[in-house]
A tleap script that builds the chain and sets N, CA, C and O, in Angstrom:
source leaprc.protein.ff14SB
mol = sequence {
  NMET ILE VAL PRO MET SER THR VAL LEU ALA
  VAL SER ALA ILE LEU PHE GLY ILE GLY VAL
  PHE GLY PHE LEU ALA ARG ARG ASN ILE ILE
  LEU MET LEU VAL SER THR GLU VAL MET LEU
  ASN ALA VAL ASN LEU SER LEU ALA GLY PHE
  SER GLN HIE LEU ASP ASP PRO ARG GLY GLN
  VAL LEU ALA LEU PHE VAL ILE ALA VAL ALA
  ALA ALA GLU ALA ALA VAL GLY LEU GLY ILE
  VAL ILE ALA LEU ASN ARG ASN LYS PRO GLY
  ALA GLY VAL GLY ASP LEU THR ASP LEU LYS
  CGLN
}
set mol.1.N position { 16.189 15.227 -16.966 }
set mol.1.CA position { 16.170 15.970 -15.740 }
set mol.1.C position { 16.486 15.207 -14.382 }
set mol.1.O position { 15.709 14.322 -14.022 }
set mol.2.N position { 17.560 15.511 -13.647 }
set mol.2.CA position { 17.904 14.945 -12.386 }
set mol.2.C position { 17.063 15.383 -11.173 }
set mol.2.O position { 17.150 16.548 -10.786 }
set mol.3.N position { 16.326 14.583 -10.611 }
set mol.3.CA position { 15.486 14.989 -9.369 }
set mol.3.C position { 16.386 14.707 -8.189 }
set mol.3.O position { 16.879 13.590 -8.032 }
set mol.4.N position { 16.618 15.781 -7.299 }
set mol.4.CA position { 17.620 15.452 -5.908 }
set mol.4.C position { 16.894 14.317 -5.097 }
set mol.4.O position { 15.681 14.209 -4.918 }
set mol.5.N position { 17.912 13.482 -4.638 }
set mol.5.CA position { 17.424 12.646 -3.767 }
set mol.5.C position { 16.742 13.134 -2.553 }
set mol.5.O position { 16.012 12.334 -1.967 }
set mol.6.N position { 16.881 14.399 -2.064 }
set mol.6.CA position { 16.061 14.845 -0.905 }
set mol.6.C position { 14.795 14.988 -1.212 }
set mol.6.O position { 13.891 14.663 -0.443 }
set mol.7.N position { 14.611 15.498 -2.385 }
set mol.7.CA position { 13.285 15.582 -3.081 }
set mol.7.C position { 12.447 14.204 -3.294 }
set mol.7.O position { 11.231 14.190 -3.105 }
set mol.8.N position { 13.038 13.254 -3.627 }
set mol.8.CA position { 12.456 12.020 -3.881 }
set mol.8.C position { 11.966 11.504 -2.387 }
set mol.8.O position { 10.845 11.067 -2.125 }
set mol.9.N position { 13.074 11.658 -1.470 }
set mol.9.CA position { 12.855 11.034 -0.074 }
set mol.9.C position { 11.705 11.779 0.615 }
set mol.9.O position { 10.968 11.116 1.343 }
set mol.10.N position { 11.465 13.154 0.452 }
set mol.10.CA position { 10.543 14.168 1.158 }
set mol.10.C position { 9.447 13.642 0.390 }
set mol.10.O position { 8.573 13.350 1.206 }
set mol.11.N position { 9.021 13.351 -0.895 }
set mol.11.CA position { 7.781 13.068 -1.416 }
set mol.11.C position { 7.385 11.709 -0.898 }
set mol.11.O position { 6.208 11.431 -0.669 }
set mol.12.N position { 8.442 10.813 -0.703 }
set mol.12.CA position { 8.070 9.404 -0.409 }
set mol.12.C position { 7.556 9.494 1.032 }
set mol.12.O position { 6.503 8.911 1.288 }
set mol.13.N position { 8.126 10.096 1.895 }
set mol.13.CA position { 7.963 10.328 3.379 }
set mol.13.C position { 6.288 10.942 3.503 }
set mol.13.O position { 5.469 10.508 4.314 }
set mol.14.N position { 6.090 11.771 2.744 }
set mol.14.CA position { 4.816 12.449 2.631 }
set mol.14.C position { 3.835 11.503 2.292 }
set mol.14.O position { 2.788 11.409 2.932 }
set mol.15.N position { 4.120 10.759 1.277 }
set mol.15.CA position { 2.913 9.674 0.897 }
set mol.15.C position { 2.777 8.596 1.735 }
set mol.15.O position { 1.671 8.077 1.884 }
set mol.16.N position { 3.914 8.121 2.398 }
set mol.16.CA position { 3.842 7.288 3.356 }
set mol.16.C position { 3.170 7.643 4.583 }
set mol.16.O position { 2.528 6.790 5.197 }
set mol.17.N position { 3.266 8.831 4.988 }
set mol.17.CA position { 2.606 9.489 6.160 }
set mol.17.C position { 1.022 9.524 5.680 }
set mol.17.O position { 0.181 9.159 6.502 }
set mol.18.N position { 0.672 9.881 4.592 }
set mol.18.CA position { -0.641 9.987 4.209 }
set mol.18.C position { -1.257 8.538 4.192 }
set mol.18.O position { -2.425 8.319 4.514 }
set mol.19.N position { -0.314 7.508 3.764 }
set mol.19.CA position { -1.045 6.196 3.812 }
set mol.19.C position { -1.241 5.776 5.433 }
set mol.19.O position { -2.297 5.288 5.836 }
set mol.20.N position { -0.090 6.028 6.305 }
set mol.20.CA position { -0.505 5.669 7.393 }
set mol.20.C position { -1.624 6.326 8.191 }
set mol.20.O position { -2.267 5.608 8.958 }
set mol.21.N position { -1.921 7.622 8.087 }
set mol.21.CA position { -2.956 8.160 8.433 }
set mol.21.C position { -4.135 7.765 7.951 }
set mol.21.O position { -5.168 7.659 8.612 }
set mol.22.N position { -3.995 7.525 6.713 }
set mol.22.CA position { -5.331 6.972 6.021 }
set mol.22.C position { -5.790 5.546 6.631 }
set mol.22.O position { -6.977 5.332 6.879 }
set mol.23.N position { -4.862 4.663 6.839 }
set mol.23.CA position { -5.085 3.484 7.555 }
set mol.23.C position { -5.442 3.374 9.024 }
set mol.23.O position { -5.996 2.408 9.548 }
set mol.24.N position { -5.075 4.423 9.581 }
set mol.24.CA position { -5.408 4.427 10.962 }
set mol.24.C position { -6.747 5.115 11.396 }
set mol.24.O position { -7.417 4.785 12.375 }
set mol.25.N position { -7.036 6.140 10.496 }
set mol.25.CA position { -8.234 6.988 10.859 }
set mol.25.C position { -9.360 6.486 10.156 }
set mol.25.O position { -10.360 7.196 10.265 }
set mol.26.N position { -9.495 5.339 9.382 }
set mol.26.CA position { -10.574 4.919 8.787 }
set mol.26.C position { -11.019 3.537 9.190 }
set mol.26.O position { -10.248 2.662 9.583 }
set mol.27.N position { -12.199 3.421 9.073 }
set mol.27.CA position { -12.816 2.166 9.606 }
set mol.27.C position { -13.489 1.321 8.388 }
set mol.27.O position { -14.144 0.290 8.544 }
set mol.28.N position { -13.227 1.904 7.242 }
set mol.28.CA position { -13.798 1.129 6.005 }
set mol.28.C position { -12.539 0.333 5.330 }
set mol.28.O position { -11.447 0.847 5.088 }
set mol.29.N position { -12.912 -1.049 5.069 }
set mol.29.CA position { -11.995 -1.949 4.611 }
set mol.29.C position { -11.340 -1.358 3.373 }
set mol.29.O position { -10.120 -1.220 3.280 }
set mol.30.N position { -12.182 -1.027 2.456 }
set mol.30.CA position { -11.753 -0.493 0.985 }
set mol.30.C position { -10.631 0.440 1.071 }
set mol.30.O position { -9.523 0.354 0.540 }
set mol.31.N position { -11.187 1.489 1.954 }
set mol.31.CA position { -10.251 2.618 2.204 }
set mol.31.C position { -8.795 2.260 2.966 }
set mol.31.O position { -7.789 2.947 2.791 }
set mol.32.N position { -8.829 1.341 3.645 }
set mol.32.CA position { -7.673 0.756 4.513 }
set mol.32.C position { -6.775 0.178 3.348 }
set mol.32.O position { -5.592 0.493 3.210 }
set mol.33.N position { -7.444 -0.687 2.536 }
set mol.33.CA position { -6.418 -1.197 1.556 }
set mol.33.C position { -6.028 -0.192 0.457 }
set mol.33.O position { -4.983 -0.409 -0.156 }
set mol.34.N position { -6.790 0.913 0.144 }
set mol.34.CA position { -6.084 1.887 -0.760 }
set mol.34.C position { -4.842 2.707 0.164 }
set mol.34.O position { -3.810 3.124 -0.360 }
set mol.35.N position { -5.133 2.832 1.494 }
set mol.35.CA position { -4.096 3.354 2.141 }
set mol.35.C position { -2.885 2.464 2.266 }
set mol.35.O position { -1.795 3.030 2.338 }
set mol.36.N position { -2.932 1.067 2.305 }
set mol.36.CA position { -1.670 0.304 2.088 }
set mol.36.C position { -1.099 0.515 0.845 }
set mol.36.O position { 0.104 0.746 0.723 }
set mol.37.N position { -2.018 0.441 -0.271 }
set mol.37.CA position { -1.358 0.694 -1.414 }
set mol.37.C position { -0.677 2.049 -1.729 }
set mol.37.O position { 0.152 2.191 -2.628 }
set mol.38.N position { -1.085 2.985 -0.941 }
set mol.38.CA position { -0.238 4.331 -0.931 }
set mol.38.C position { 1.122 4.178 -0.318 }
set mol.38.O position { 2.166 4.691 -0.721 }
set mol.39.N position { 0.938 3.343 0.787 }
set mol.39.CA position { 2.257 3.259 1.487 }
set mol.39.C position { 3.203 2.469 0.641 }
set mol.39.O position { 4.363 2.871 0.542 }
set mol.40.N position { 2.783 1.273 -0.043 }
set mol.40.CA position { 3.675 0.573 -0.724 }
set mol.40.C position { 4.103 1.384 -1.971 }
set mol.40.O position { 5.208 1.111 -2.440 }
set mol.41.N position { 3.345 2.369 -2.577 }
set mol.41.CA position { 3.883 3.097 -3.761 }
set mol.41.C position { 4.990 4.043 -3.126 }
set mol.41.O position { 5.955 4.328 -3.835 }
set mol.42.N position { 4.915 4.538 -1.856 }
set mol.42.CA position { 5.789 5.313 -1.231 }
set mol.42.C position { 7.172 4.577 -1.118 }
set mol.42.O position { 8.239 5.184 -1.216 }
set mol.43.N position { 7.088 3.401 -0.933 }
set mol.43.CA position { 8.333 2.598 -0.723 }
set mol.43.C position { 8.886 2.293 -2.079 }
set mol.43.O position { 10.080 2.104 -2.308 }
set mol.44.N position { 7.841 2.259 -3.030 }
set mol.44.CA position { 8.623 1.919 -4.420 }
set mol.44.C position { 9.036 3.116 -4.943 }
set mol.44.O position { 9.886 3.001 -5.825 }
set mol.45.N position { 8.649 4.376 -4.632 }
set mol.45.CA position { 9.133 5.632 -4.943 }
set mol.45.C position { 10.617 5.761 -4.384 }
set mol.45.O position { 11.516 6.244 -5.073 }
set mol.46.N position { 10.775 5.387 -3.338 }
set mol.46.CA position { 11.969 5.543 -2.431 }
set mol.46.C position { 13.138 4.493 -3.033 }
set mol.46.O position { 14.327 4.786 -3.151 }
set mol.47.N position { 12.598 3.347 -3.345 }
set mol.47.CA position { 13.513 2.307 -4.003 }
set mol.47.C position { 13.922 2.819 -5.449 }
set mol.47.O position { 15.105 2.918 -5.774 }
set mol.48.N position { 12.978 3.106 -6.211 }
set mol.48.CA position { 13.474 3.541 -7.628 }
set mol.48.C position { 14.284 5.041 -7.455 }
set mol.48.O position { 15.023 5.379 -8.380 }
set mol.49.N position { 14.169 5.761 -6.497 }
set mol.49.CA position { 14.895 7.013 -6.160 }
set mol.49.C position { 16.299 6.597 -5.935 }
set mol.49.O position { 17.252 7.138 -6.497 }
set mol.50.N position { 16.399 5.571 -5.052 }
set mol.50.CA position { 17.895 5.184 -4.632 }
set mol.50.C position { 18.574 4.380 -5.658 }
set mol.50.O position { 19.794 4.430 -5.817 }
set mol.51.N position { 17.724 3.580 -6.410 }
set mol.51.CA position { 18.341 2.930 -7.589 }
set mol.51.C position { 18.752 3.879 -8.687 }
set mol.51.O position { 19.745 3.624 -9.368 }
set mol.52.N position { 18.130 4.812 -8.859 }
set mol.52.CA position { 18.583 6.003 -9.685 }
set mol.52.C position { 20.034 6.561 -9.336 }
set mol.52.O position { 21.048 6.600 -10.033 }
set mol.53.N position { 19.781 7.017 -7.912 }
set mol.53.CA position { 20.976 7.675 -7.210 }
set mol.53.C position { 22.132 6.911 -7.248 }
set mol.53.O position { 23.183 7.506 -7.484 }
set mol.54.N position { 22.154 5.566 -7.041 }
set mol.54.CA position { 23.234 4.776 -6.940 }
set mol.54.C position { 23.658 4.185 -8.271 }
set mol.54.O position { 24.706 3.547 -8.363 }
set mol.55.N position { 22.836 4.396 -9.322 }
set mol.55.CA position { 23.090 3.682 -10.728 }
set mol.55.C position { 23.054 2.134 -10.426 }
set mol.55.O position { 23.948 1.424 -10.886 }
set mol.56.N position { 22.165 1.662 -9.757 }
set mol.56.CA position { 22.238 0.193 -9.609 }
set mol.56.C position { 20.745 -0.149 -10.014 }
set mol.56.O position { 19.866 0.609 -9.603 }
set mol.57.N position { 20.440 -1.117 -10.704 }
set mol.57.CA position { 18.916 -1.227 -11.252 }
set mol.57.C position { 18.211 -2.435 -10.137 }
set mol.57.O position { 17.042 -2.821 -10.171 }
set mol.58.N position { 19.215 -2.855 -9.230 }
set mol.58.CA position { 18.450 -3.713 -8.217 }
set mol.58.C position { 17.162 -3.167 -7.422 }
set mol.58.O position { 16.179 -3.813 -7.059 }
set mol.59.N position { 17.408 -1.964 -7.274 }
set mol.59.CA position { 16.264 -1.183 -6.439 }
set mol.59.C position { 14.936 -1.307 -7.447 }
set mol.59.O position { 13.829 -1.610 -7.002 }
set mol.60.N position { 15.145 -1.079 -8.636 }
set mol.60.CA position { 13.885 -1.196 -9.684 }
set mol.60.C position { 13.270 -2.626 -9.744 }
set mol.60.O position { 12.086 -2.922 -9.910 }
set mol.61.N position { 14.415 -3.500 -9.561 }
set mol.61.CA position { 13.815 -4.888 -9.827 }
set mol.61.C position { 13.105 -5.167 -8.445 }
set mol.61.O position { 12.008 -5.724 -8.470 }
set mol.62.N position { 13.627 -4.838 -7.340 }
set mol.62.CA position { 12.752 -4.752 -6.094 }
set mol.62.C position { 11.539 -4.164 -5.927 }
set mol.62.O position { 10.667 -4.666 -5.218 }
set mol.63.N position { 11.390 -3.009 -6.598 }
set mol.63.CA position { 10.190 -2.362 -6.777 }
set mol.63.C position { 8.925 -3.146 -7.489 }
set mol.63.O position { 7.728 -3.066 -7.215 }
set mol.64.N position { 9.553 -3.881 -8.432 }
set mol.64.CA position { 8.650 -4.848 -9.276 }
set mol.64.C position { 8.020 -5.833 -8.676 }
set mol.64.O position { 6.887 -6.192 -8.997 }
set mol.65.N position { 8.820 -6.437 -7.599 }
set mol.65.CA position { 8.545 -7.506 -6.719 }
set mol.65.C position { 7.503 -6.793 -5.603 }
set mol.65.O position { 6.553 -7.442 -5.166 }
set mol.66.N position { 7.706 -5.686 -5.263 }
set mol.66.CA position { 6.832 -5.020 -4.497 }
set mol.66.C position { 5.597 -4.827 -4.889 }
set mol.66.O position { 4.624 -4.950 -4.144 }
set mol.67.N position { 5.541 -4.459 -6.280 }
set mol.67.CA position { 4.193 -4.277 -6.978 }
set mol.67.C position { 3.571 -5.695 -7.149 }
set mol.67.O position { 2.349 -5.845 -7.153 }
set mol.68.N position { 4.340 -6.609 -7.273 }
set mol.68.CA position { 3.631 -8.001 -7.549 }
set mol.68.C position { 2.905 -8.418 -6.189 }
set mol.68.O position { 1.839 -9.031 -6.144 }
set mol.69.N position { 3.633 -8.001 -5.110 }
set mol.69.CA position { 2.994 -8.419 -3.845 }
set mol.69.C position { 1.997 -7.685 -3.420 }
set mol.69.O position { 1.216 -8.158 -2.595 }
set mol.70.N position { 1.827 -6.260 -3.957 }
set mol.70.CA position { 0.808 -5.318 -3.689 }
set mol.70.C position { -0.491 -5.807 -4.487 }
set mol.70.O position { -1.628 -5.642 -4.044 }
set mol.71.N position { -0.162 -6.520 -5.894 }
set mol.71.CA position { -1.360 -6.868 -6.661 }
set mol.71.C position { -1.885 -8.307 -5.655 }
set mol.71.O position { -3.061 -8.549 -5.385 }
set mol.72.N position { -1.030 -8.902 -5.338 }
set mol.72.CA position { -1.659 -10.160 -4.451 }
set mol.72.C position { -2.215 -9.777 -3.241 }
set mol.72.O position { -3.042 -10.590 -2.827 }
set mol.73.N position { -2.009 -8.663 -2.432 }
set mol.73.CA position { -2.498 -8.124 -1.320 }
set mol.73.C position { -3.832 -7.671 -1.759 }
set mol.73.O position { -4.812 -8.129 -1.172 }
set mol.74.N position { -3.986 -6.836 -2.712 }
set mol.74.CA position { -5.213 -6.368 -3.202 }
set mol.74.C position { -6.346 -7.494 -3.613 }
set mol.74.O position { -7.550 -7.381 -3.383 }
set mol.75.N position { -5.795 -8.443 -4.177 }
set mol.75.CA position { -6.818 -9.572 -4.596 }
set mol.75.C position { -7.185 -10.313 -3.379 }
set mol.75.O position { -8.348 -10.710 -3.325 }
set mol.76.N position { -6.325 -10.595 -2.298 }
set mol.76.CA position { -6.783 -11.384 -1.052 }
set mol.76.C position { -7.680 -10.252 -0.331 }
set mol.76.O position { -8.759 -10.668 0.092 }
set mol.77.N position { -7.440 -9.079 -0.154 }
set mol.77.CA position { -8.197 -8.146 0.404 }
set mol.77.C position { -9.679 -7.894 -0.112 }
set mol.77.O position { -10.628 -7.532 0.584 }
set mol.78.N position { -9.682 -8.130 -1.327 }
set mol.78.CA position { -11.077 -7.941 -1.981 }
set mol.78.C position { -11.832 -9.170 -1.923 }
set mol.78.O position { -13.058 -9.203 -2.025 }
set mol.79.N position { -11.089 -10.189 -1.759 }
set mol.79.CA position { -11.770 -11.586 -1.580 }
set mol.79.C position { -12.374 -11.549 -0.039 }
set mol.79.O position { -13.515 -11.945 0.199 }
set mol.80.N position { -11.583 -11.085 0.876 }
set mol.80.CA position { -12.097 -10.972 2.318 }
set mol.80.C position { -13.123 -9.873 2.347 }
set mol.80.O position { -13.977 -9.988 3.226 }
set mol.81.N position { -13.206 -8.784 1.519 }
set mol.81.CA position { -14.353 -7.973 1.533 }
set mol.81.C position { -15.567 -8.796 0.871 }
set mol.81.O position { -16.524 -8.964 1.627 }
set mol.82.N position { -15.647 -9.187 -0.066 }
set mol.82.CA position { -16.497 -9.921 -0.765 }
set mol.82.C position { -17.191 -11.017 0.168 }
set mol.82.O position { -18.404 -11.222 0.117 }
set mol.83.N position { -16.400 -11.650 0.956 }
set mol.83.CA position { -16.869 -12.840 1.844 }
set mol.83.C position { -17.538 -12.009 2.977 }
set mol.83.O position { -18.595 -12.397 3.475 }
set mol.84.N position { -16.939 -10.898 3.372 }
set mol.84.CA position { -17.682 -10.350 4.444 }
set mol.84.C position { -19.081 -9.560 4.061 }
set mol.84.O position { -19.986 -9.378 4.876 }
set mol.85.N position { -19.104 -9.218 2.988 }
set mol.85.CA position { -20.267 -8.457 2.457 }
set mol.85.C position { -21.267 -9.512 2.097 }
set mol.85.O position { -22.443 -9.161 2.004 }
set mol.86.N position { -20.895 -10.946 1.853 }
set mol.86.CA position { -21.926 -11.723 1.637 }
set mol.86.C position { -22.663 -12.122 2.952 }
set mol.86.O position { -23.890 -12.205 3.003 }
set mol.87.N position { -21.805 -12.375 4.061 }
set mol.87.CA position { -22.290 -12.548 5.339 }
set mol.87.C position { -23.075 -11.510 5.895 }
set mol.87.O position { -24.269 -11.731 6.094 }
set mol.88.N position { -22.521 -10.276 6.208 }
set mol.88.CA position { -23.184 -9.113 6.420 }
set mol.88.C position { -22.986 -7.928 5.710 }
set mol.88.O position { -21.909 -7.337 5.630 }
set mol.89.N position { -24.216 -7.529 5.107 }
set mol.89.CA position { -23.780 -6.268 4.053 }
set mol.89.C position { -23.893 -5.026 5.046 }
set mol.89.O position { -24.677 -4.759 5.957 }
set mol.90.N position { -22.661 -4.301 4.433 }
set mol.90.CA position { -22.386 -2.952 5.277 }
set mol.90.C position { -21.568 -3.082 6.347 }
set mol.90.O position { -21.336 -2.102 7.055 }
set mol.91.N position { -21.070 -4.204 6.585 }
set mol.91.CA position { -20.323 -4.578 7.823 }
set mol.91.C position { -19.075 -4.018 7.701 }
set mol.91.O position { -18.559 -3.919 6.587 }
set mol.92.N position { -18.416 -3.566 8.882 }
set mol.92.CA position { -17.174 -2.808 9.079 }
set mol.92.C position { -15.702 -3.824 9.507 }
set mol.92.O position { -15.627 -5.053 9.497 }
set mol.93.N position { -14.883 -3.052 9.781 }
set mol.93.CA position { -13.596 -3.536 10.167 }
set mol.93.C position { -13.937 -4.617 11.470 }
set mol.93.O position { -13.569 -5.784 11.604 }
set mol.94.N position { -14.623 -3.926 12.202 }
set mol.94.CA position { -14.751 -4.834 13.611 }
set mol.94.C position { -15.600 -6.006 13.496 }
set mol.94.O position { -15.707 -6.740 14.479 }
set mol.95.N position { -16.343 -6.330 12.200 }
set mol.95.CA position { -16.896 -7.524 12.052 }
set mol.95.C position { -16.203 -8.383 11.290 }
set mol.95.O position { -16.831 -9.255 10.689 }
set mol.96.N position { -14.913 -8.310 11.180 }
set mol.96.CA position { -14.087 -9.461 10.332 }
set mol.96.C position { -13.850 -10.496 11.298 }
set mol.96.O position { -13.461 -11.568 10.835 }
set mol.97.N position { -14.030 -10.391 12.786 }
set mol.97.CA position { -13.858 -11.693 13.569 }
set mol.97.C position { -15.059 -12.725 13.312 }
set mol.97.O position { -14.950 -13.881 13.720 }
set mol.98.N position { -16.039 -12.358 12.729 }
set mol.98.CA position { -16.912 -13.158 12.303 }
set mol.98.C position { -16.608 -14.237 11.412 }
set mol.98.O position { -17.113 -15.349 11.566 }
set mol.99.N position { -15.703 -13.931 10.364 }
set mol.99.CA position { -15.430 -14.658 9.469 }
set mol.99.C position { -14.611 -16.015 9.946 }
set mol.99.O position { -14.225 -16.850 9.129 }
set mol.100.N position { -14.419 -16.118 11.215 }
set mol.100.CA position { -13.419 -17.247 11.820 }
set mol.100.C position { -14.384 -18.310 11.934 }
set mol.100.O position { -13.894 -19.435 12.026 }
set mol.101.N position { -15.777 -18.213 11.951 }
set mol.101.CA position { -16.536 -19.517 12.146 }
set mol.101.C position { -16.948 -20.027 10.829 }
set mol.101.O position { -17.580 -21.080 10.744 }
savepdb mol mol.pdb
quit
């Protein structure tokens, strides 16, 4: 079954919008990381859709690189959250400046 390109782009735009809203509306670091992952998955969806539409595998290869970068981002982000929770349990995004010291 071939999905029209307009449908793929519409779903990708909706996912990206949900991710942006979640990132800007939340003050919880974990939810901000999840919202970033949703935005990266929206980009992956559009890359895979364009790859299929243009019959070129380079978009799918690029999507794999984006997945690898997202995994690294999640690991670094969780490391920062653990470091923040060790210093101040229950701390929010505003307390990230305390990690400079």
